[in-house]
N, C-alpha and C positions, 0 to 999 in steps of 0.2 A: 661463255662461259664465262663467270663468277662462281668459281668455288669456296667457299664458306669452311672451313674444319675446325668440328668441334667435337667437344667430347661428356662426356661422367664420369666425372670421381666416387669410390666410395672406401670410405671406414677401411682400413686396410685390414683390420679384421676382421669383421664381413666377412669383406669382399677376400679373405682365405678361405672363411667357413663356406662358402658359400661354393667354390669351386672346391674343398674337396668334400664337398655332399653332392652338387656334380654330375664328377668322378668316380666315386662312388656307387655312384647310378648309370657308371658307365659310359659316362662319358670322352672321347678322347680329343685330339688336335692333328688327329694322322694325315686332312691332306693339309694344314699346313705349314707354306712350304718352309719359314722363317726367309725371305730373302734377305738379302742384306751385301750392301757391295755388286751386284749382280748374281749370288750363287747366293744357295742352302747354303746346310752350316756342314760336315762332315760325323757320320751316327761314333767320330771321338770329340766334336767340339760339344756336343750335342745327344747324350747320349740319353734312352728311353726308359724312367725307372721301373720302368716294370714288362714282366714276357712276356707274351700272349696277343689276343684279340688289344689285352682294355684293365683297366689297374680296378674294377670291377670288382665293390665289398671294404674296399681296403681305407682300415681304421686313420685315425687323425694324428696317432703317432707312428705310424709307415708313413705318412703322407710329411710329416715335419723334416723323418729321414734321411729323403732322399736330397743328399744336397744340391743335382742338377735341377728339382722343381722348378718350373716355369711358371710356375705358382706360385712365387716370394720373389718379391717385389716385382712381382707384373704390372703394373700401373710406373714406372718408374722407366720400364725395356723398354713397352711402348710407346711411349711418350715423347723418347735421349732419342738421337741420333748416332745409333749402335755403331757404325764406320767415325762416329771420331777415338775408335775402342779395338778396334780391331776384333769387332761382329763378334762371333763366337770364338774369338780364339783367344780361350782366358789365360794363353802368354804372350799374350802382345804388350801387359803392358802389368805393371801390379796392382794388385788389388784394390787396394787403395784409393793410386791415384786412381784407376780405373769410374773403382765406387765417384767420385769425386765432379771426375766426366759426366757422367750419366745421370748426374740427381740435374747438376747444372744447366743439363741439357733441353731434359724433360719440363725442366722448372719455365727454363729459357720461348721453348712454344709453348709450352697451357699461356702463359704472361701474352702469346701476340698472335693464337687464335682468334677466330673469329668472338669465340665462346661458350665457356666452359658453367658444368654446373655440378652444384651435387648430389649425390642424390640421401643423404641426409638433410635438407632444402627443398622441398619438395613446392611445393611455392613460391620460395624464391626464386629459387630458380625459373620458377615460371616466367614470374614479373621481370628476371636479368632475359630472360630471350626475348619477350613480346619487347621487348624495350630495345633491345643488340634491332633487330631485327623489321618492328616498327609494324606488329603481327600481335592479333588476338585469339588466342584458342578459343572453342565451343565450350571446352568444359574448363575445369579449374585440375589441377593438378594430384593427385591424392599419394599421400603419405602413409605410407605400407609400414608399422611398425613391427609387422608379430613379416616373418620372414624366413625361411630354413636357417638363415645362422644365428639368428636370433630364436630360434628354436631350444638351438643346441647350447648347453650347461660341461659349462667349462671353471677350472679354479685360477684363480690367479698365478700363478705359477708358467699354466699354456695357454695365459694370454701374454704372459711375459714371455715366451718363447719364442711365436707366434710374430709377436713384435718383436721383437732380436732379428729369428727368417724378415722382415717384411721390412727392415731400419729407413727401408728409399726410401717406399716410400709412405711409411710415418711420415718423415721428411716434408717428402711433398705434399701429402694431403694438409697438414701443417700449413705450410708454406698457401696449400690453395688457399683452407680452410680463409686464411687471415685476408688474400685476396678478392675474393670471392665478398665477401662479409661490409670490405670498401667499398668493393662498385654501391653495392647493394646497395651503402647508407647515401655516399655518392650521387645515383640517380634518384631515391627518393630526394634532397634535398634538392636536388633539379626539377621536378615533375611541383616539391609544393612551391620551388619558385614562378615556373609556368605560371601556376595554376591563381597565385600573389597577381600576377601577371593578370591575365586573361582575364581576372574579380572587378581590378582594378578598373582597366578600360571599360566593364564590364559596365562601369558605374558611372 
């Protein structure tokens, strides 16, 4: 069998706010093993941000204040090869070197995936998906601009704080958006050229 790795990325601030709202309603990732190099992290390597069963009712400020919150830079961490930086062992190397390696690894893995899309560009994502895998969806993708995250009213200072907490995700998203739009433009040009050739042959 051929396995194709694909993913969707989201604007880091919207994604972070969405996860906060999700956690606020009682969601946890207790069943996640966070396996890396054949083992799960120790409690010291990956402490929890809350006591008790969940973090229900957590305020945004409390959510941001937990320094080991896995919501921070989640997209980079999920895409990167964590074994390159000693998994969840933060004493394996200095923070600056760790961040550089994680971001580059995430970029490389994203670029080499069979496909990735952006939630903020649903129609373009559908177009590229269909072109990549040579298929057609029955109905067009829908762009939902009103989400739980978009309903959260935050000030500029809070937005900046979220961007600081997710500075790796912000860099990854800028890279992804640029690459995504390049691929879209290239695919559109390729389609136009094929259509021109087809019309010429028909004439």
